[in-house]
C-alpha positions in Angstrom: 80.7 99.2 86.2 80.2 95.6 85.2 83.3 93.4 85.8 84.4 91.2 82.9 85.5 87.7 84.1 86.1 86.1 80.7 87.1 88.1 77.6 87.4 86.3 74.2 88.9 88.5 71.5 89.0 87.5 67.9 89.7 83.8 68.7 89.9 81.2 66.0 90.6 77.4 66.3 91.3 75.0 63.4 91.4 71.2 63.7 93.5 69.5 61.0 94.1 71.5 57.8 90.6 72.7 57.0 88.3 72.2 59.9 87.6 75.7 61.3 85.9 75.0 64.6 85.9 78.5 66.0 86.0 81.4 63.6 87.0 84.9 64.9 84.8 84.8 68.0 84.6 87.7 70.4 82.7 87.6 73.7 82.8 89.5 77.0 81.2 87.5 79.9 80.3 89.5 83.0 80.9 88.5 86.6 77.9 86.5 88.0 76.4 86.0 84.6 74.7 82.8 83.4 75.7 82.6 79.8 74.2 79.8 77.7 75.7 78.8 74.3 73.6 77.0 71.7 73.8 76.0 68.1 73.7 73.0 65.8 76.0 70.0 66.3 79.5 70.8 65.2 79.1 74.6 65.4 82.0 75.0 67.8 80.3 75.5 71.2 82.1 72.8 73.0 85.4 73.8 71.5 84.8 77.3 72.8 84.3 75.9 76.3 87.5 73.9 76.0 89.5 77.0 74.9 88.3 78.9 78.0 89.4 76.0 80.2 92.8 75.7 78.5 92.0 72.1 77.3 92.6 73.2 73.7 94.9 75.9 72.3 93.6 78.6 70.0 95.4 79.6 66.7 94.8 83.3 66.9 93.2 86.0 69.0 93.3 86.1 72.8 91.4 84.9 75.9 91.6 86.6 79.3 90.3 84.7 82.3 90.0 86.6 85.6 92.1 89.4 84.1 95.0 87.1 83.1 95.9 86.3 79.5 95.7 82.6 78.8 99.5 82.4 78.2 100.0 83.8 81.7 98.2 80.9 83.4 99.7 77.7 84.5 97.1 75.4 82.8 96.8 73.0 85.8 96.2 76.0 88.1 93.6 77.4 85.6 91.7 74.2 85.5 91.6 73.9 89.3 90.3 77.5 89.4 87.4 76.7 87.1 84.6 74.2 87.8 83.9 71.9 84.8 80.9 69.7 84.4 80.3 67.3 81.6 77.4 65.1 80.4 76.9 61.9 82.4 78.7 63.5 85.3 82.1 61.7 84.7 82.3 60.4 88.3 84.9 57.9 89.4 83.0 54.7 90.0 85.4 53.3 92.5 85.2 56.4 94.8 82.3 57.2 97.1 80.0 60.2 96.5 82.0 62.0 99.2 85.3 61.1 97.8 84.2 62.3 94.3 83.1 65.6 95.8 86.5 65.9 97.6 88.7 64.7 94.8 90.0 68.1 93.6 90.5 69.2 97.3 92.4 66.0 98.0 94.8 66.4 95.1 95.3 70.0 96.1 96.4 69.1 99.6 93.4 70.6 101.4 93.2 69.5 105.1 90.9 66.5 105.6 88.8 68.2 108.2 88.1 71.0 105.7 87.3 68.5 103.0 84.8 66.8 105.3 83.1 70.1 106.1 83.0 71.1 102.5 81.5 67.8 101.4 78.6 68.3 103.7 78.1 71.9 102.5 78.1 70.7 98.9 75.6 67.9 99.7 73.3 70.5 101.1 73.9 72.8 98.1 73.1 70.3 95.4 70.4 68.5 97.5 72.1 65.2 98.0 71.2 63.4 101.3 74.1 63.2 103.8 73.3 59.4 104.1 74.3 59.0 100.4 77.8 60.4 100.9 79.3 57.0 101.6 77.5 55.3 98.6 79.1 54.7 95.2 77.9 56.5 92.0 76.5 53.3 90.6 73.8 53.2 93.3 72.5 56.7 92.3 70.0 57.8 89.7 71.3 59.7 86.6 70.0 63.0 88.1 71.7 62.4 91.4 75.0 61.5 89.7 74.8 64.8 87.8 74.2 66.7 91.0 77.4 65.0 92.5 79.2 66.1 89.3 78.1 69.7 89.9 79.2 69.4 93.6 82.6 68.2 92.6 83.1 71.1 90.2 82.0 73.5 93.0 84.4 72.0 95.6 87.1 74.7 95.4 84.5 77.6 95.3 85.4 78.6 91.7 84.5 82.0 90.3 83.7 80.3 87.0 81.7 77.2 86.2 81.8 75.7 82.7 79.0 73.2 81.9 79.1 71.1 78.7 75.6 69.8 78.0 75.3 68.5 81.6 71.6 67.7 81.3 71.6 66.2 77.8 71.2 62.5 78.9 68.4 63.1 81.4 64.7 62.6 81.1 62.6 65.8 80.9 61.3 65.6 84.5 64.7 65.2 86.0 66.2 67.7 83.6 63.7 70.4 84.8 64.4 69.6 88.4 68.2 70.1 87.9 67.6 73.2 85.8 65.9 74.7 88.9 68.7 73.4 91.0 71.3 75.1 88.8 69.5 78.4 89.0 69.5 78.1 92.8 73.2 77.2 92.9 74.0 80.1 90.6 72.1 82.5 92.8 73.7 81.2 96.0 77.3 81.1 94.8 77.4 84.2 92.6 79.7 82.4 90.3 79.8 83.0 86.5 78.2 80.1 84.7 78.9 79.3 81.0 76.7 76.4 79.8 76.6 74.7 76.5 73.2 73.2 75.6 71.4 71.8 72.5 68.0 72.8 73.9 66.8 76.3 73.0 64.1 76.3 75.8 66.8 75.5 78.3 69.2 78.1 76.9 66.5 80.8 77.1 65.3 79.6 80.6 68.7 79.6 82.2 70.6 82.2 80.3 70.9 85.8 81.4 72.4 86.1 77.9 72.5 83.6 75.1 75.2 83.1 72.4 73.9 81.4 69.3 76.6 79.8 67.2 76.7 78.5 63.6 79.7 77.2 61.7 82.1 78.5 64.3 80.8 82.0 64.5 78.5 83.9 66.8 75.2 84.7 65.0 73.7 86.6 67.9 74.7 87.4 71.5 72.0 89.0 73.5 69.3 88.5 76.2 66.7 85.8 75.5 63.9 88.5 75.1 65.9 90.5 72.6 66.7 87.4 70.5 63.1 86.4 70.5 61.9 89.9 69.5 64.7 90.9 67.2 66.6 87.9 65.6 69.9 89.3 64.2 69.8 87.3 61.0 67.5 85.2 58.9 69.4 82.1 60.1 68.7 82.9 63.8 65.1 83.5 63.0 64.8 80.1 61.3 66.8 78.4 64.1 64.2 79.7 66.6 61.3 78.7 64.4 62.6 75.2 64.0 62.2 74.7 67.7 
């Protein structure tokens, strides 16, 4: 039986009085899955990611993360249990590459020897040279900075990784290299990946399943092959054709 790691049940989120960002969304995300979420700008995909991570509160419905209802989680503990990667890496410029990788471990009180060992493991995992660990983010390329951002998110060996358009600012060559890297990391760690992207090819390449959103709703949630062969709605069919 497939284990569900994230269960979203009838969740809605409104901003202000009339802005319905997420509209009655239900999804079950399996352990070890690589789910990609795609849709037009403003469709609610980033908001959905923030709801999973407890960075925003939903108005109705429920979310279970690792079999615990959202209200049962201490939000700080939840966020430290989930890896979170954003566009442009979001690294601390005044900290070295190693210190960035170790940041969550450091504030969690992990022993320094363990931090040191884990930093070297992470460098190997994301293909950052050990010689670069003492450098600062400003000396790295955009692609290398993004790899360090992924490493930092993986530091505590999370079961879940949330990625919010992490490759959106990269050139096509670098983007493809990191896509391949993410696939390798996903396979090695066995973690559940949920990634927001605005690139349909990327969504179909990386996703074991793909959620296509429009105006806060899920238009289709299926494997890439099934979406290509049997678009659920005329809107999905046109969305695919537009790419």
